[in-house]
C-alpha positions as a Markdown table, in Angstrom:
| # | Residue | x | y | z |
|---|---|---|---|---|
| 1 | Met | 0.0 | 0.0 | 0.0 |
| 2 | Ala | 1.1 | 3.6 | -0.5 |
| 3 | Gly | 3.0 | 5.3 | 2.2 |
| 4 | Lys | 2.8 | 8.9 | 3.4 |
| 5 | Gly | 5.5 | 11.4 | 4.2 |
| 6 | Lys | 5.3 | 13.8 | 7.2 |
| 7 | Gly | 4.3 | 17.4 | 7.3 |
| 8 | Lys | 1.1 | 19.4 | 7.6 |
| 9 | Gly | -0.7 | 19.5 | 4.3 |
| 10 | Arg | 2.5 | 18.6 | 2.5 |
| 11 | Ser | 2.9 | 14.9 | 3.0 |
| 12 | Lys | 4.0 | 12.9 | 0.0 |
| 13 | Leu | 1.9 | 10.2 | -1.6 |
| 14 | Arg | 4.1 | 7.2 | -2.5 |
| 15 | Pro | 2.7 | 4.7 | -5.1 |
| 16 | Pro | 3.8 | 1.1 | -4.9 |
| 17 | Val | 7.0 | -0.2 | -6.5 |
| 18 | Arg | 4.9 | -1.7 | -9.3 |
| 19 | Phe | 2.7 | 1.3 | -10.1 |
| 20 | Thr | 0.0 | 0.0 | -12.4 |
| 21 | Val | -3.7 | 0.9 | -12.2 |
| 22 | Ala | -4.5 | -2.8 | -11.7 |
| 23 | Glu | -2.1 | -3.1 | -8.7 |
| 24 | Ser | -2.6 | 0.3 | -7.1 |
| 25 | Ala | -6.1 | 0.4 | -5.5 |
| 26 | Gly | -4.9 | 1.6 | -2.2 |
| 27 | Phe | -2.8 | 4.4 | -3.7 |
| 28 | Leu | -5.6 | 5.4 | -6.0 |
| 29 | Ser | -8.0 | 5.7 | -3.1 |
| 30 | Glu | -5.5 | 7.8 | -1.2 |
| 31 | Leu | -4.9 | 10.0 | -4.2 |
| 32 | Lys | -8.6 | 10.6 | -4.7 |
| 33 | Thr | -9.0 | 11.5 | -1.0 |
| 34 | Arg | -6.1 | 13.9 | -1.2 |
| 35 | Leu | -7.4 | 15.5 | -4.4 |
| 36 | Glu | -10.9 | 16.0 | -2.8 |
| 37 | Ser | -9.4 | 17.4 | 0.4 |
| 38 | Gly | -8.0 | 20.5 | -1.3 |
| 39 | Lys | -4.5 | 19.8 | 0.1 |
| 40 | Arg | -1.4 | 20.2 | -2.0 |
| 41 | Leu | -0.4 | 17.1 | -3.9 |
| 42 | Arg | 3.2 | 15.8 | -3.7 |
| 43 | Ile | 3.7 | 12.4 | -5.4 |
| 44 | Asp | 7.0 | 10.7 | -4.7 |
| 45 | Leu | 7.9 | 8.2 | -7.4 |
| 46 | Ser | 11.4 | 7.4 | -6.0 |
| 47 | Arg | 10.4 | 3.8 | -5.1 |
| 48 | Val | 8.6 | 3.1 | -8.4 |
| 49 | Glu | 10.4 | 0.5 | -10.5 |
| 50 | His | 7.6 | -0.2 | -13.0 |
| 51 | Val | 4.8 | 2.1 | -14.2 |
| 52 | Asp | 2.2 | 1.5 | -16.9 |
| 53 | Thr | 0.6 | 3.9 | -19.3 |
| 54 | Ala | -2.7 | 4.0 | -17.5 |
| 55 | Ala | -1.0 | 5.0 | -14.2 |
| 56 | Leu | 0.9 | 7.8 | -16.0 |
| 57 | Gln | -2.3 | 9.0 | -17.6 |
| 58 | Leu | -3.9 | 9.0 | -14.2 |
| 59 | Leu | -1.1 | 11.3 | -12.9 |
| 60 | Ala | -1.8 | 13.6 | -15.8 |
| 61 | Val | -5.5 | 13.8 | -15.0 |
| 62 | Val | -4.8 | 14.4 | -11.3 |
| 63 | Ser | -2.3 | 17.1 | -12.1 |
| 64 | Arg | -4.7 | 18.9 | -14.4 |
| 65 | Ala | -7.5 | 18.6 | -11.9 |
| 66 | Ala | -5.3 | 20.1 | -9.2 |
| 67 | Leu | -4.1 | 22.9 | -11.4 |
| 68 | Ala | -7.7 | 23.7 | -12.5 |
| 69 | Glu | -8.4 | 24.3 | -8.8 |
| 70 | Gly | -5.3 | 26.5 | -8.4 |
| 71 | Arg | -3.3 | 23.9 | -6.6 |
| 72 | Ala | 0.1 | 22.5 | -7.3 |
| 73 | Cys | 0.8 | 18.9 | -8.1 |
| 74 | Glu | 4.4 | 17.9 | -7.6 |
| 75 | Ile | 5.7 | 14.7 | -9.0 |
| 76 | Leu | 9.1 | 14.0 | -7.3 |
| 77 | Gly | 11.9 | 11.5 | -7.5 |
| 78 | Ala | 11.1 | 9.7 | -10.8 |
| 79 | Ser | 13.8 | 7.3 | -12.0 |
| 80 | Glu | 15.3 | 7.7 | -15.4 |
| 81 | Ser | 13.2 | 4.8 | -16.6 |
| 82 | Val | 10.0 | 6.5 | -15.4 |
| 83 | Arg | 11.1 | 9.8 | -16.9 |
| 84 | Asp | 11.7 | 8.1 | -20.2 |
| 85 | Asp | 8.2 | 6.6 | -20.1 |
| 86 | Met | 6.7 | 10.0 | -19.3 |
| 87 | Ser | 8.6 | 11.5 | -22.1 |
| 88 | Leu | 7.4 | 8.9 | -24.6 |
| 89 | Leu | 3.8 | 9.9 | -23.7 |
| 90 | Gly | 4.5 | 13.6 | -23.9 |
| 91 | Leu | 4.1 | 14.0 | -20.1 |
| 92 | Glu | 7.4 | 15.7 | -19.4 |
| 93 | Ser | 5.6 | 18.7 | -18.0 |
| 94 | Leu | 4.4 | 16.7 | -15.0 |
| 95 | Leu | 8.0 | 16.1 | -13.8 |
| 96 | Gly | 8.7 | 19.3 | -12.1 |
| 97 | Ser | 11.5 | 18.5 | -9.6 |
| 98 | Ala | 11.6 | 14.9 | -10.7 |
| 99 | Ala | 13.7 | 16.0 | -13.7 |
| 100 | Pro | 16.8 | 18.0 | -12.7 |
| 101 | Gly | 16.9 | 21.4 | -14.4 |
| 102 | Arg | 13.3 | 21.3 | -15.5 |
| 103 | Glu | 10.7 | 23.7 | -14.3 |
| 104 | Ala | 7.2 | 22.4 | -13.6 |
| 105 | Val | 4.8 | 23.6 | -16.3 |
| 106 | Ala | 1.0 | 23.2 | -16.4 |
| 107 | Pro | 0.1 | 20.3 | -18.8 |
């Protein structure tokens, strides 16, 4: 199940090592709760070893929903492999601080 970081309103959501929509029910529930709460979203991908297209698309939808409400959605710690997958799908703008030297841009 997904873990949480510490900090008032700034805790990180951590998807499972194998981040696929089919295997991430707990994380998806936690993500939905956080999105509905109005709190800032910080998603830490540092433990993710595998991600599927559907999970990346979900991150894009969540990021856009947060931005539409005037909130930030930070995606942190993505490995080179995950960054490559995001790039192939045209989702580089979601990376923010996950990609050194890139500034977060609204998708």
